[in-house]
N, C-alpha and C positions, 0 to 999 in steps of 0.2 A: 261198443258203440252206445249202447241204451244210453247211459248215463247223459253221454254227449247229448243225443237226441232231445233228452228230456229236458236238459239244460237252454236247448236251444228252443223248446217249446215254452216255456217259463221267461224264457227273455223276450221272444215273442208276443206274449200274452202284456207283459209290463207294456213294450211299446206302442203294442194296440188300445191300452188304458188311457198312456199320456197323451196320443196322438187323437183317438174318437175325440172330436167336438160335441156329438150327442150323447146325452145320458144312455148309459147301456142298463136296460131292462135287467131289476134283479130276479125276474123271473128267469134271466135268461142262463140257465146252468151251464150249458156247454160252454159255454163263454168264461165265467167265472168259475171253474172247475178247472179252467188249466191251471191256476194258482197253485190248489191242492192236490192236482191228479197224482197218482202214485210214482211220484218223482225221487231220484237217488239225489236230490239236492243237500246239501249242509245248512247250518245256520250261515259260515262264512257264505258259502255260494249265495243266498238270499241277499245278504248285506255287499256280495261283488255285484249280482244280476239287478239290484234293484238302488240306482245312485239317489244321492240326497238331491241332486238338482231335479230329477222329473219328479220325486215323490212332491218334493215344493210346486212344481208345472201343475203336477193334478190338484194340489189343494187349491190354487189359485184360480184355473182356468177350468176345470173341468169337478166344481166340486162334488157334484153328487156324485159323481163314480167312485171318488176317495170314501164318501160315507157309505156308498153302498158294499164298495170292499169289506171294508170294517165290519157292517154291520152281518155282512154273509160268514167273514172271518170268523166271529162271534159264536154266531148262527151254528156252525158247523162242529165248535169247540162245546156249545151247549148238547147239540143231539149226541156228540162223542160219550157227552158225562153223562147224559139219559140210556145211552144204550151199554154203555159199558163195554164201548170200543174192544169186541172181541176178535174182530181178523186185524192179520197185518195190515191191509188196504186201508183202514178204519183208523191204525194205529200211526200210518203214514201221513194220512190226513189231518190228523190232530197236530202231529209234530211240525209239519207245513204251515198252518193256519198260524200255531204257537210262534213260528221264527217270522211269519209276514208281519203278526204283530206288533212285536218285539222291534221291527226295523221301520216300521210306522208309527209308533207311537210317540215317538220325541218330535216327531216334526206336527204332531197333533197339538202336544202338549206347546210349542215355542210360537202356536198362531194364538194371541188372545181370544180372536173371535171363534176358533176350534174348540177352546177347552173344556168348553161347556156340551159339547157333542153328544160325551160319552154319558155324560147325565141326564141327557134328554130320552124319551121314549121315545125313539124313531124305528118304525120299520125301516126307515134309510132313505129309499130312493126320493131324488128331487130335494132333499133338503140338506144344507148345509152345516145342521147341525144347531142353529142359532134359533131358528121357528121353536115354541114350545106347544107340544100337542097339548090339546084338553087335558083337564085332571081327569075326568071321566073316562080314560082310556081302560076300560078295566082292570086297573090295578096293574097295568104293565110294569115292569120294573125296567129303569133305568140300564141303558148298555152296559154300562160298566159294572153293576149290581151282577146282571147275567153271567160278564166277565167272569166277574173275581168267584161267583160260586161255583162257576164252571169248573174254573184252576182248581180251588179248592176240593171238591169232588176227583179232578183228575189224578190229584195227588195222593189219592187212594183208591187207584183202579187195580183190581185183581189181574195178576199177570201184564201188569202196562206198568205201574211204578211202585206196588205193593206184592209180595208173594202171595200167592192163592192160597187159600185154605180148603180148596175143592177133594171131596175126598172120591167121591163116584164119577165115571166119564161123564154121565148125563148130569151130577149136580151143578147149577148155573147161579151164581153168585150177581146180585139183582146190588147195583153201586149204589142205586136211591137207598136200600131197605139195611146194607152190612154196618155194622157197629166200627167205626173205624178207629176207634179207641184198641180196639185190638188187633188192628195192623201197623201201630207205631213201629217206625223204620228202626228205632235201633235202640238194644235196651240202656238202661240208664236212670233217670227221674223217672217215678212212677211206671215201669214197665221193668219186667226182668228178663222176658227171653229174649235173646238177639238172631232176629231171622237172619236167614241163610244170605250171605253177598249175593246180589245179582248186577253185574257191570249194566247192563242192558236197563234194569230199572235208576240206576244211578243216573247212566246217563237222559234217559226219560223225566224225571224229576230234574233236574238240574236245566234243563231245559225250562220245563213251567214253571222253575222258581224265575229264570232270568227273566220270562216275560211277566211276573209277578213283582219282578223288582221293577223293572220301566215304566209298570203301570203304576206305582209308588213313586216316582221319579218328576210327578207332576212339579213336587217343592223345589225342584231345581230351575222351573221358569219361572219363579215367582223372585222378586227382590229380596233382599234381607229387609225385616222390618221387626222393629218393636213391639205389634201387636202380636202380645202369642196366646190372643184366643182363637187365632187362625189355625183349625186343624186339617191335616190334610185328609182328603175327603175320601180317597183311595184305601189309605189305611185305616182311616174311624171306619166304614163298612165291614173292612175285611176282619177286623179285630172287635166286631162286634156279635152278640147274640144270633144274629140272621146267620152267621156261619156254623152250620154246624158241627163242623171239623176244624174249630180253633184250638181244641183245646188239644187232640190227638196231635195237631199239624204243630203248635208252640214244644211240645215234647218231642215231637220227633227231630226238629229244626237242633234243640237245645242236646239231646242225645246224640244225633251224627257231629256235632261239632266237639263236645267235649268225650266222646270216644274216640275220635280219630286219632290214630298212632300212625304218623309217618314215616316212623323207621321202617316198613314193610314188618308188621306183625314181628318183631323183635329179633331179627334176622339184617345184621346190616350189608348192604347192597342190594336187599331185594328188590328196591323201587329201579331197578337198573335193568331187572328182567322182567318183570311186568308193568305194563300202565298202569295206573293208579287214579280210576275214575271218581275214588271216593274224593279226593283232593277239590276236583271242581264243583262237585257238589257241596264239600262242607265249605268252600269258600261262598258259593252263594247263599247258604243257609246263615252263616253267619251273617252275611252284609243284611237278609230278609230280619233276622231279629234285629239288628241295632235300629234297622230302619222303622220296626212295627213299634220296636221300645222307645219311640221320641215321643213322650208325654209331656204337652205343652203346659207350659205355666202352672204346673206345679197342683192342676187340680186336684190330684191324687194324694189323700192324705192318708198314713199310717195306721192301720187301726192299732186298736190297742192290743189284741190277739188275732190270729192268723182264722179265726173261726168268725168272729164279730164282720162279717161278709156285710150285713145290713148296711153298716155305718158307709160302707162306699158306696151305694146303691144312687145316693142322691149327688156324686161329685162330677155329675155332669155327665157327658158320653161314655161308657166303658168302655175302656180299651180291654179286652180280654185278656192281652200277653202281657202287659205288666198287672194286671190282677194276680193270673198264675206265676209270674217272677215275684209277685210280693206274696205268697202265701206259702211258696216253699219253707218249709219248717223242718224235715227228718234231719240227722244228723248226717246218717249215711249219704242222702242225696248233697247235701254239703260238699260232703269230702269228694264224692265223683266229681261234682264240676269245679271246684277248686284243683283237683287233682287232676285233670281233663286239661283246664286254661294254664297253669302249671307245666305240664308235659310240653303244648304246644308253643308256650312265649320261652321256653329254655333251648327249642329244636333248633333256631338259629344259632345260640352259645356253643352245642355239643357239634359243630362242622368241624370244628377248629381240631379236634382229637383225634377224628377219623376221617382226614377230608373225603367228603360227597359220601362220606358212608351212609348218610341218610338221605330223605329227601330232604331241602331245603325249602321252607313252607314262607312265601312271602306276605300272610293277613294278619300278622303281628298288631297293625294298628285297629285295624277291625276288634280283633280279640281284646285289646286295651278298653275298647269303648265299650263292649259287652261286659266285661270284669267291672268297668264304673257302675254300666248300669246296674248291675245284681248291686252293687254296694250302696246304689241310691236309692232305690228302689225294696232291697231286702235288710233291714237293720239287721234282723238275725243271722245272714250270709255274713256281714259283716264284722259281727261280733265271733261267729266261729274262724272266719279268719283271721282275726286278730288274737285270738285263744291258743290257737299253735302254732308252733315255729315256722307252720309253712306258709305265714306270710313272708317270709325269706324268700320261698320260691317264687315269691313274684317279685319281690324286691331288686333281688339282683339281676335275673332282664330286663326290669325298667332301667336300671340303672346304667345297663350295657346300652340298650339304645339308646339314652342320652349321652352316653360317653359316644357312643359311636355318628350319632347325627350331629353333633354341635357344631361340625363347620360345614356344615350342609345345610344351604337358605330353603331348597325344596324343602326340608323334612321338619320347619318349623314348626307344623300343627304335631308332629308327634313330638315335637318337644316339649310343647303345650301340654297334650293330655298325659305324660309321663308325670310330669310335674304335679299335676291336679291332684292324680292317683295318690301319689305320696304326702301333700296337702292333704287329702280326705282322712288319709291313715295317720296322720300324725297328729291329728285332732284328737286320738284316742292313748290313753296313757298305756295300754299295752303295746302298742308299734313302739313306744319308746323303751319299753323292757325288752321288748324281743331282739332289737339291735344290740345288744350286750352279747348276741351270743356270737363266738368265734366262728370269723369269717377264714374258713380253710379249701374251698372250692378251688378258690385261683383260675376262672374265667380270663381266658387273655383278653386284658383289656390295655388299653395303652393310657395306663396311668403308672405313676411309681409303684417299685415293689414296697410292701409294708405287710408288718405281723402286728393282726388287732384284731378287731369285732367287724360285726357288718356297720356299725356305724363310723368307724373309722373309712369302710368302703364308700358310703354316703357322703362322709365331708370331701374324703381327696377327689371323687367324682364332681362335686357340687363345686369345686374350688378350680376342676378343669374347665367345667361349662364356663365359671364366670372368665377368668384368665385366659382362655383361648378360644372360646366361641365365638360365633359371629355376633357383630353388634345389633342385629335384629333380633338377640334371645336379652339385651338390657330391661326390657320389660319384665322378665322373668328372675330376676335377682331378687325382687320382694319377696318374689316365693317362696325360694330356693332358702334364703335364711330364715323366712317363717317357718319355713319346715326346721332346721338346724333349733330355733327357739322355741319349737314348741315340744321337741324331744329331748333336749340339753336338761329338765331337770333330773333325767333318767339316766342319763349315762356314767354308767360306772367307772371306767379307766380307757380314756382316749390314748391311741400309742403317740407318740412323738411325732411322727409324721403327718396326722393328723391334725396335734396341737399346734404345731408350723403351720399348717396351711391356714388355720383359722387365723393366724397371728400376720400372716401374709396380709389375709383380706382387709381385717381392720388397718394394717398400717397403708395399703392401697388404697382403701375409703376415704382416709383422714389424713389425706394430705389437700392442704389445704386451697389447691386450684380444682380439686375432686370434689370437694364440698361446696365452694362457692361458687361452681360453673350450672350447676341443675339445681332449679330451689325446691326438689325433694330428695338428693343424694344424703343428704345428712341422715334420711330415715336407715339407710343401711348401718351407718357406726350404732346407731339404737337398739337394731336388731343383733350386731354383733354383741356388744356391751350386756343386751340382757341376757345373753345366752352363757356368756362367761358367769353372769352373777348367777344365773339358774345352778352354775357346774360347782361353783365356790361354797354357795350355800346350802346347797342341798347333796350333792356327791364330792366334796375335799378330800376323803379318805383316796380314794383312788385314784385320782388323778393329779398325781403329784408331774407328770411330763405336761399338763397344762399348764401347772403354776409355775414351774420352773419357766417353761417360753413367756409364758407374762413378763416375770422376772427380767429374762433375760432381751423384751423387749418393753422395758419399763420405760425408755424414755417416748415413745409411742404412746402412752397413758398421757404424760406429764404434757406432751404439745397440744395433746386433745384439750387438757384442762386449762392449759394457755393460751389457747386460739388468738392471735389478733385479731380484732374487729374495727381497727381503725380502719377509713376510706385506704390511706394508703395502702395500707399491707393486702388490702380484699384485691384492689387494682393490681399491685405486684405480683398477686398469683394468680390473677387472671392471665395476666399477660406470659406468665411461666407458661399455661397451660397453651398458648397459640404456637409455643414453640414445641411442646410435646401433646400431641394429639390423641396419643394411645389413651385407651379409657382406663387400663390397669397398670402400672408398670409391670414388667416379667420380667426385671432384671433379678429381685431381691428372692424371686421364688426358686426355691431349692428343687430344679428337678434332677430328679435322679432316673435310675436306667428301671425304663417299663418293664410291665411284665411280660414273661417270656412268650412268644408267640403270635405276639398281638400285634393289629396293625395301625397305624396313624387313622385318624380319622379324616375325613377326604371332602373337598366341598363338592357339588353338583358337578356329572358330565353336563359340559354344554350342550343344549337342547333338549335338557330336562325338561317337563312339563311339571307347573306346579299350579296348584289351585290358591288363590287366596283367601285370607281370614278375616271375619270383621276383627276388631279390634277389642280385645281382655278390659273387662273394667279393673282398677287400680287394686290392692292388697286391701283395701278397710273396706269395699266393696262386694269381695270374694270371702271377705270373712268376717265371722262375728266371734267378739272375745268373751272367754267365759272363764271364772277364774276356779283355781281347785279350791274347794273348802278341805278342813283337816280330816273329813271322815272319806276324803278321797271323790265326793262326787264334786259336779260340775255346777258352777252358776252362773248364770248367764250376766252378764253386766250390758246396760242399758245404752245405747248411741247418745252420744250425745252431740247436739247439731253444730252449736258453734266449738271453736276449739277451748276445753276447759283450761280457766286457770289452775296454779298446782295449788293443790288445797294442802298439803304436807308432804312432809321427805317421804314418805310411801309412796306414791305416787309417782314422785318424781324417779325415786328408783325404778320402781315398775316401768318407768316412762311410759305410761300410759294412752296419750294424747298425742304423742310425740312421730311414731311409727307411722302415723297413719296418714294417708294422698290428703292432701286439702285442696286439691286442684278442682277446679270449681268443671274443668274441661271432662273429666270422668263421664260422666253421662252421656254428653252429647257424642263424645268418640266411638260411644260402645258399638253403632250400627253403620260403621264406614269401610269398607275391604281396604286390603292394605294399598292398594293403588290408591285410593282414594285418601288413604291417610299422606303416602308419599305426598300426592300435589297438594296436600293443606299444608304437609311442614313446608316442602318449597314455598306456598305462598306465604307462610306466615315467618319465613325464615327473618325477612324484615321488621315482623312484629314481634316475634319472642325476644328480639335485642330492648325492648322496650324495659324485659323484667333482668332488672340488676342487683344485686346483693347489697344490702345496705347494712351498716352497722348495726342498728334496732333488728334489723331479721336474725344477724348474728344469734345475738346477745338472747333474743326470744327462744332461741332453742338450745344455746349453749349453756345456760342456767340450771338446765332440765339434764342434759347428760348423766345417766345412772354413774358415775363414777365413784361413789363413795365405798362401795364395797373392794374395789380393787386397787384403790390409794392406801385405805385401810391395813387391807392385805400387804402389798410394797411397804409399806408403814413399818409391819411388825417383821416383814419376813427379809428384806434385804440387808437389815443390819446384823441378823442372824448367821446370813448365808454368806457374807462377807468377812463375817466373823471368824467361821470355822474357815474358809479359804485360806484366811491369814494364820490362823491358829497352825492348819495340819499343812500348812503350803499345798492344798487340793488344786489340781488342773482339771482332773480327771471327771466329766459332768454325772456318771455314775454315782459317786460319792456323794455327791449336792445332790441328787435323785433320790436316795437313800435316807438322806435325811430327812427331807422335804416329806417323805412316805410316810415316818414317823412323826413328823411335827404336826400339831394341833391348834387349830384358832378358835376352839371354844371359848365363847366371851367374848370374843375381842371384835368380831366382826358385826355391823349393825344388825338388826331385827330381822329375822329372812323376811323376806318382802312374799306376800301369796305368789302361788304360782300361774302365770297367765297363757290361757291358750287360746289359739285364735282360731278357732272351728270354721272350716269351710261351707259355706251357706250358698244356695243356688239362688240366682235372681235372673233376670230378664236377658239380662248381657251372656250371662254363660249359656242360658240356653238358646240364645241364638249362635254362640260361638260352636257349639255344638252340632247344632245344627249345618252350619256350612262346612264346617270339619270334616264332619262324618260324610256328606255327599260329595264332598270334594275327595274323598278319599276313594267314595265307591265310582265314580266318576272316571279317576285314573287308573285305579284297576282293573274297569271292564276294556282290555283294550282288544280280547280276542273273542269275539265280534267288536269294534267299538262300538256300543251302542249310543253314546251321546256325541261321538266325536264331533267337532264344526255343526253342531248345533246350538242355538243361539241362547246358552245359559245364563240367566238374570243371576243369581244366586250368589254366586261368585265369577273371580273372572281368571281365567287360564293364560298363567303368563310361559312363557321359553326364558329356563334360565340363560 
């Protein structure tokens, strides 16, 4: 009965608040205490008992009552943080205030006039928060700062959120004077002892972190903008030196995430016997981490060594979370983080071996963003990842997610983040070298069976994405092929399956209707030719499968070299396109049996919600060219503004300027959401028809096709292969492969061109893309309770599939 009564009383208090037209005095404790008195309401109850319409009604009709409610709730949290909430009643009050603020804050953020409320120094009553008090208000803190500092204190409150170190019955721990570095939640980076698991502490931490995330979510209510200097004031303050718990909290969050083992401490099916409160905590922790690590505008620059912190001091408001992350440097810490992330990313893949034996985690998108941030802010971590073959433990799950999500339009953001990470890794030589490791684990994936290396896996999955993914993935084709080009000089032996897939892509992309239908499509052919050239020039010896595939498909190269450019042929090709609107012909792709235990990728269920994203910059804005010099070091190639004329054969071979996007649209499109892009596409459908391929346009890039190396290879090898086939009456391809394996082209090919790597580079467009993607994920993943559901979010649009 008791719990029903308390819910009834709570509901009555909410109704009183909405119906009172007169402001309730802040001193009327009897009235305000009804909201956080000793009740048994859960956070789900609070969301049910405080409907959105009523919060908005109070906001519009009796703003001073809403202001006082917020002020009183924060005051209770501050008092709890000061007293150390030693009694059960105090703990209950803290939790209830936390839940009420989590419920109300989004409605304060959605109204522009209210956004400044928490940043004014209000003792509250009678103010809608827009009036600023005089500056001489004895240095009173803005409400937001008081709230954030109270949350930080409460996250290290003995017997509430951390294990108490009390020795005797009389010893009392003063929350204001404890050294929270001794109370870090989990062993790992910079901390050795693992405190005993306590599910009550985990639940209390989760509630406080949920409120913290809600505080940070003001960013969702601002439209996407290209101005990157706008920092989130909540995050900026929380991650500043004002927060004395910044270091232990950062360490606690990182360690809790990386130490988490959803298997149930090694015992299969354990999660079916015990509720796992740690999972909720880990989810909130990883979301807090990625939001606090969003460091805008590249203000942070990496000092030469982790110790030279002085250099960083000048870089604007210091985000301590970014600072700590960039300064991790011990090998054992890197190992702990990498193994933890790899274990969690691989978790959904292990499901298929022992169905339901482990708890299936759902927060892989947040983990990918966290991995991205680690590599981006801590170059030593990136080099550590690439130094060992552990990088493959990250690669395989990413390829699994990409393959699994390729048909589902609601997961287009996941496709992008996966491809970005691979683009970042592919800019480093070690990644290409690691790909030569044989692939033997065979995760059940809906791809053809092959025997080969991780490079083969990468190519087979990329081929599957390009040929059977949904239409909206086309902007990613450039990125996928850039990754292939970046790793190609290091691939020692491609399998026959992967070699055929690459040639199938070339065949599809070099059809005349595909080349003439969009101004940038020929770039894809340049990328593929560049990859073939790299393999032939640098790894000819082990790649007889690819050489054989090139010889078999030699007509594709001859057709490219003789591509017609007269107006009549162009028209004929475009008419053929109207008859077959399919992006890529899938008929000639030799689809073989898929791997055992795999499920085909499926489109999103009807009714699935998805968050829109801003458009991505083109590949030329995403990457910066570097040449690998003879000693293996990278030399950056300066960007040229206008398309350069071809100086020599050398640059023609490397295809330097032609794979780059020359559409002036890239910059302006970056800050449009998907829905806007769709509208623009429809409205400009008539205007795009103004672009028509001309003979001059075709000739301008056709003359730069880097075909010399392949033509020379065909010129030398085709007659030899034909001769041995006739002489020995061969029909067996294994004999031809044996011949090619022992052949050599030394001295017969053009001089090898320098290796050209396109390294990922951050820019305003990608920073904005990451912000919309990350907050879209956070919005959609917090459904119980639905913190932001049905509020007026501006950063992205929520669409129903």
